[in-house]
C-alpha positions in Angstrom: -26.8 -17.2 16.7 -25.0 -20.4 17.1 -27.2 -21.2 20.2 -30.1 -21.6 17.9 -28.8 -24.8 16.5 -28.9 -26.4 19.9 -32.8 -26.0 20.9 -33.1 -29.6 21.6 -30.2 -29.6 24.0 -31.6 -26.7 25.2 -35.1 -28.1 26.1 -33.8 -31.2 27.3 -31.2 -29.5 29.7 -34.3 -27.8 30.8 -36.8 -30.1 31.6 -33.6 -31.9 33.2 -33.8 -28.8 36.0 -36.8 -28.3 36.9 -36.7 -32.1 37.9 -33.7 -31.7 39.9 -35.5 -28.3 41.4 -38.4 -30.2 42.4 -36.3 -33.3 43.6 -34.5 -30.7 45.9 -36.7 -29.1 47.3 -39.0 -31.8 48.0 -38.9 -31.2 51.4 -39.9 -28.3 51.7 -43.4 -29.7 50.4 -43.0 -33.4 50.5 -44.0 -36.1 53.7 -41.0 -37.6 54.7 -43.2 -40.8 54.7 -43.7 -40.4 51.1 -48.1 -40.2 52.1 -48.2 -43.8 52.9 -50.9 -45.5 54.2 -51.6 -48.6 54.9 -55.5 -48.4 54.7 -57.4 -46.5 52.1 -61.0 -45.6 53.1 -63.5 -43.7 52.2 -65.4 -40.8 53.6 -67.9 -43.7 55.6 -64.8 -44.4 57.1 -65.3 -48.0 55.4 -62.2 -49.3 53.8 -61.8 -49.4 50.2 -58.0 -51.0 49.9 -55.0 -51.9 51.0 -51.8 -51.4 49.2 -50.2 -51.3 46.7 -53.2 -48.9 45.5 -53.3 -48.4 41.5 -52.7 -45.3 40.0 -55.9 -42.8 41.3 -56.9 -39.6 42.3 -55.1 -40.2 45.7 -51.8 -41.8 43.4 -51.6 -40.7 40.5 -48.5 -43.1 39.8 -50.1 -46.1 42.3 -48.4 -47.0 45.4 -45.4 -49.6 46.5 -46.8 -52.4 49.1 -45.5 -50.6 51.7 -48.3 -48.0 50.7 -45.8 -45.0 49.8 -46.4 -42.6 46.7 -44.6 -43.8 43.8 -44.9 -40.6 41.9 -43.2 -38.8 45.6 -40.8 -41.5 45.8 -39.7 -40.9 42.2 -39.5 -37.5 42.6 -37.7 -37.1 45.8 -34.8 -39.7 44.3 -34.2 -37.9 40.7 -31.0 -36.2 42.1 -29.2 -38.7 43.1 -30.4 -40.5 39.6 -29.4 -37.2 37.5 -26.6 -35.7 39.6 -24.6 -39.5 40.4 -24.9 -40.4 36.8 -23.3 -36.6 35.6 -20.6 -36.4 38.1 -19.3 -39.8 37.2 -19.4 -38.9 33.8 -17.7 -36.1 34.0 -14.6 -37.4 36.0 -14.6 -40.1 33.8 -14.4 -37.8 30.5 -11.8 -35.4 32.8 -9.5 -38.4 34.2 -9.4 -40.7 31.2 -9.4 -37.2 28.6 -6.5 -36.0 30.3 -4.5 -39.6 30.5 -5.2 -39.6 26.8 -3.7 -36.3 26.2 -0.7 -37.7 28.3 0.1 -40.5 26.7 -0.3 -39.4 22.8 1.8 -36.6 23.2 4.8 -37.6 26.2 4.1 -41.5 26.7 3.7 -42.5 23.1 6.1 -45.3 23.6 3.4 -46.8 26.2 0.6 -46.1 24.3 0.3 -49.2 22.4 0.6 -51.1 26.3 -1.9 -49.3 27.7 -4.1 -50.0 24.9 -3.4 -54.0 24.7 -3.9 -53.9 29.3 -7.1 -52.3 28.7 -8.8 -53.8 26.2 -10.4 -56.2 28.6 -13.0 -53.4 29.6 -13.8 -53.5 26.4 -14.5 -57.2 25.6 -15.6 -58.0 29.2 -19.4 -56.3 29.6 -18.3 -53.3 32.2 -21.6 -54.9 34.9 -19.6 -58.1 34.8 -16.2 -55.7 36.0 -18.3 -53.7 38.3 -20.5 -56.1 39.9 -17.0 -57.9 41.4 -16.2 -54.6 43.0 -19.3 -53.0 44.3 -21.7 -55.9 45.2 -20.5 -55.3 48.8 -22.5 -51.3 49.2 -25.7 -54.3 48.5 -25.5 -55.7 51.9 -24.2 -53.0 54.0 -26.2 -50.6 55.9 -24.3 -47.7 57.6 -26.2 -44.9 59.6 -26.1 -41.5 57.9 -23.5 -43.1 55.6 -25.2 -42.3 52.6 -22.6 -39.6 51.1 -19.4 -42.6 51.9 -21.5 -45.4 49.8 -22.2 -43.0 47.3 -18.6 -41.5 46.9 -17.1 -45.3 46.9 -19.8 -46.3 44.7 -18.8 -43.6 42.3 -15.2 -44.0 42.7 -16.3 -48.3 41.0 -17.8 -46.8 38.6 -15.3 -43.9 37.6 -12.5 -46.5 37.4 -14.8 -49.1 35.0 -14.8 -46.0 32.6 -11.5 -44.5 32.0 -10.3 -46.9 30.0 -12.3 -46.7 27.2 -12.7 -42.7 27.4 -8.2 -42.8 27.7 -8.4 -45.5 24.2 -11.2 -43.1 22.9 -9.0 -39.7 23.2 -5.7 -40.7 22.3 -7.9 -42.0 18.7 -9.1 -38.9 18.2 -5.9 -37.4 19.1 -3.8 -39.9 16.4 -6.3 -39.1 14.0 -5.7 -35.1 14.4 -2.3 -34.9 14.7 -2.2 -36.5 11.1 -3.6 -33.3 9.5 -1.7 -31.4 7.4 -1.7 -28.2 9.0 -0.3 -30.1 12.9 2.3 -31.6 11.3 3.1 -27.8 9.1 3.3 -26.6 13.1 5.7 -29.3 14.0 8.0 -28.5 11.0 7.7 -24.6 12.9 9.1 -26.1 15.8 5.7 -25.8 18.0 5.6 -27.1 21.2 3.0 -29.9 22.2 1.1 -27.5 24.7 1.2 -25.6 21.5 -0.1 -28.1 19.3 -2.9 -28.7 21.8 -3.9 -25.2 22.7 -4.0 -24.1 19.0 -5.1 -26.5 17.2 -6.5 -29.4 18.9 -8.7 -27.5 21.8 -11.0 -26.3 19.4 -11.7 -30.0 18.1 -11.5 -31.5 21.7 -13.7 -29.5 23.1 -16.8 -30.8 20.6 -15.2 -34.2 21.0 -15.2 -34.0 24.7 -18.6 -32.8 24.9 -20.2 -35.4 22.4 -17.7 -38.3 24.6 -19.4 -36.4 27.5 -23.4 -37.0 26.4 -22.2 -40.7 25.0 -20.8 -41.7 28.4 -23.5 -40.6 30.2 -26.4 -43.0 28.4 -23.4 -45.6 29.6 -23.5 -44.9 32.3 -26.9 -44.4 33.0 -27.5 -48.2 31.5 -24.8 -49.3 33.8 -26.6 -48.0 37.1 -29.7 -49.3 35.7 -28.5 -52.8 35.6 -27.1 -52.6 39.0 -30.3 -52.2 40.1 -32.1 -55.1 38.2 -29.1 -56.9 40.7 -30.4 -55.0 44.0 -27.1 -52.7 44.3 -28.2 -49.5 45.0 -26.8 -46.2 44.9 -26.6 -44.7 48.2 -27.0 -48.5 50.0 -30.2 -49.9 51.6 -32.6 -48.7 53.9 -33.3 -51.1 57.3 -37.1 -50.9 56.0 -38.1 -53.7 54.0 -40.5 -54.1 51.3 -43.7 -55.9 52.4 -43.7 -59.5 51.3 -46.5 -61.6 49.8 -48.7 -63.3 51.8 -48.8 -67.1 52.1 -52.1 -67.1 49.9 -50.3 -64.9 47.3 -52.2 -61.9 48.0 -52.2 -58.9 50.8 -55.2 -58.4 52.6 -56.7 -57.8 56.1 -55.4 -60.1 58.4 -53.1 -61.9 55.9 -50.0 -63.6 57.3 -46.8 -61.2 55.6 -43.1 -62.3 55.2 -40.4 -59.9 55.2 -39.6 -59.2 51.9 -36.0 -57.7 50.3 -34.5 -54.0 51.7 -35.4 -51.3 49.5 -33.2 -48.0 48.2 -32.4 -45.9 50.6 -32.4 -42.8 48.3 -35.3 -44.2 46.1 -33.0 -43.1 42.8 -34.8 -44.7 40.0 -33.0 -47.5 39.0 -33.0 -48.7 42.3 -36.9 -48.8 42.0 -36.7 -51.0 39.2 -34.7 -53.2 41.2 -36.3 -53.5 43.8 -39.8 -54.3 42.1 -38.9 -56.0 38.8 -40.2 -59.1 40.1 -44.2 -57.8 40.6 -44.3 -56.9 37.3 -47.1 -59.5 36.1 -48.8 -58.9 39.4 -48.1 -55.2 40.3 -47.0 -53.9 37.4 -47.2 -49.7 37.5 -44.8 -50.4 40.4 -42.2 -50.8 37.4 -43.8 -49.1 34.8 -43.5 -46.3 36.5 -40.0 -45.8 37.2 -38.7 -48.0 34.1 -40.6 -44.9 32.1 -39.6 -42.1 34.1 -36.1 -43.9 32.9 -36.4 -44.2 29.4 -37.5 -40.4 29.1 -34.6 -39.6 30.9 -32.3 -41.9 28.3 -34.6 -40.5 25.9 -34.0 -36.9 26.6 -29.8 -37.9 26.8 -30.1 -39.5 23.6 -31.8 -37.0 21.8 -29.1 -34.0 22.8 -26.7 -36.5 21.5 -27.7 -36.7 18.3 -28.3 -32.8 17.8 -24.6 -32.4 18.9 -23.5 -35.2 16.8 -25.2 -33.5 13.4 -24.2 -29.4 14.3 -20.5 -31.1 15.1 -20.4 -32.8 11.7 -21.0 -29.9 10.2 -18.5 -27.5 12.4 -15.8 -30.3 12.2 -15.8 -29.7 8.3 -15.9 -25.4 8.8 -13.1 -25.8 11.2 -11.0 -27.9 9.7 -11.0 -26.3 6.2 -10.1 -23.3 7.5 -7.6 -24.5 9.6 -5.8 -25.6 5.8 -6.9 -22.1 4.5 -5.1 -20.8 7.3 -1.9 -23.3 6.9 -2.0 -22.4 3.0 -2.0 -18.7 2.9 1.4 -18.7 5.0 2.6 -19.3 1.7 3.6 -22.4 -0.6 6.3 -24.6 0.1 7.2 -28.6 0.1 6.4 -29.9 3.4 9.8 -32.2 4.3 8.9 -35.8 4.8 8.1 -37.0 8.4 9.2 -39.6 10.7 6.6 -41.2 12.8 7.4 -38.7 16.1 6.5 -36.1 14.2 11.0 -35.3 13.4 13.0 -33.8 10.1 14.5 -37.1 8.0 18.0 -36.5 7.4 19.2 -36.7 3.7 21.0 -40.3 4.7 17.5 -41.3 6.1 15.9 -40.8 2.6 18.5 -42.0 0.9 18.0 -45.5 2.1 
């Protein structure tokens, strides 16, 4: 069965599905305050610790400076991290792919101009362009406005990714249009719609899936960079992270100064960004969401490599079948074609 060729992909999708289910069901079993504790005491009532708590039986992955369980926050925020990244990637591939097809078939004269205009998106890192457009969401708090902020952030992240998808799609189509079986179809009077439906669709489905995975990795990395600049998906929370004391350590009776604001949605890049300054003093606060994010990227990259390996063989088989089918139609000499797949006249050939 063909599905057996995608064992790693199925495994990766299954793990992501389990994580999403746990995240969506969190309100049914998890506390809204993420099991926040200001003081940890034993059975006798003796104080044994204050936040941040290291990994232990009480807090498997430890707690943050506010005493909130990091594991519970990661479970809660997983749905935002995964679904927003997937949503951005889907929109990028659909919009960029559609425009790539349109410019490759119906607006060929404008394609070089579009590529020249969009070259800036390949030279300048996406993070710089994104920061210019999205920084405002790191300072604005809107009550019950997480959906609005997420929508705006997704639009910006889609916009910066569409040009690369458009260019990649047009490059793939231009390469496929040079194949003999497509040229023969044009000679027999096939329309652009016929070429797309009968010849390019099998290739574009495969290329599209691979392009989707590549863009998903790009989106995850970009979102993680945003987190380090304290730009969180869904906006900021009014609850600040408790700062360090004037003496340099947290303790009972210590005077705490306010820290930076935290992520409202608890998505993983936000958990990394709001705590990375504490790496040397409280490493688990940063390492927990960081390892979770790396694990997510590892799963996506594992699926990407499997798709590349499987599709490489599928492309060869599909090309050979197309060429064989074209040869079976009969032996004939293919007349010369111009760049736009039209017949060259006798006068043009003599020139």
